[in-house]
N, C-alpha and C positions, 0 to 999 in steps of 0.2 A: 345537293338537296338543301333547301332553305331551312327545314326543321333541324337538320343536323348542325348546320353552321350557327343557327340561333341558340340551340341548346349548348353548344360548346362555348360560345361567347358569354352566355349567361353564367355558366359554371365558372369561368375565369373571373368574372366580376364578383360572384358570390364568394369565391375563395379569397379574393383580395380583401373583402370587407369582413370575412369570417362569419357570415350569416349562415348558421347551421340549417335553418329551414330551407333557404334557397339553394344551399349546397346539395342537400338531400333531394330536393325537388328537381334540380338540374340533372343529377345522376339518374333519377327515375325517368326523366324525359329522354335522356340519352339512351337508356336501356330500351325504352319503347321504340325509339327511332331505329335502333340497331335491330330490334325484333322485327319491325316492319320491313327492314332491308334484308331479312333472313340471315343476319350475322348473329347467330344464336349464342355463340360462346361469349362474344363481346356484350350482348344484351344481358346475359346472366351475370356477367362481371359487374356491369354498371348497376343493375337492379339490386344485387347483393350489397354493393357499397351503399346505396341509398337506404337499404334496410338497416345497415349497421350504424348509421348516423343517428 
């Protein structure tokens, strides 16, 4: 899925530069992608990480 690959690559770049806004946004996007794929445990994990940032 394109959205998953794009979200993962964006997260990697955000982590490299340490940009908290984009790190949080990337985790949120990953959470929604996982939710749409019905991977609910992973979705909850990523969304909670986004909220904690």
